[in-house]
C-alpha positions as CSV (number, residue, x, y, z in Angstrom):
1,M,184.7,218.3,5.9
2,S,184.3,216.6,9.3
3,K,183.7,213.2,7.5
4,K,187.1,213.5,5.9
5,I,188.8,214.2,9.3
6,I,187.0,211.2,10.9
7,L,188.0,209.0,7.9
8,G,191.6,210.1,8.2
9,L,191.7,209.4,11.9
10,V,190.2,206.0,11.3
11,L,192.8,205.2,8.7
12,V,195.7,206.4,10.8
13,S,194.5,204.4,13.8
14,A,194.1,201.3,11.7
15,F,197.5,201.7,10.2
16,A,199.0,202.2,13.7
17,A,197.3,199.1,15.0
18,C,198.7,197.0,12.2
19,Q,202.2,198.2,12.9
20,R,202.3,197.0,16.5
21,Q,203.6,193.4,16.7
22,E,204.1,191.9,20.1
23,P,206.7,189.2,20.5
24,V,205.2,185.7,20.5
25,Y,206.0,183.5,23.5
26,V,207.0,180.0,22.6
27,P,207.5,177.7,25.6
28,Q,210.7,175.6,25.5
29,V,210.2,171.9,26.0
30,D,212.7,170.3,28.4
31,P,214.2,167.0,27.0
32,V,212.8,163.9,28.6
33,T,215.5,162.1,30.7
34,T,215.5,158.6,32.1
35,E,215.7,157.8,35.8
36,P,219.3,157.3,37.0
37,Q,220.3,153.7,37.6
38,F,222.1,153.1,40.9
39,P,224.4,150.0,41.0
40,N,223.6,149.0,44.6
41,G,219.9,149.4,44.7
42,K,217.8,152.6,44.8
43,F,219.7,154.5,47.5
44,G,222.8,152.3,48.0
């Protein structure tokens, strides 16, 4: 009888573990931009 109870608890815990789905973090890549061009030199 106790083997059936243990087996039932194992199956229930395995089922509960499969139901948990954590959100997956996907980092967002910033677009690459070019350096700004100044008409009168770098700081002019």
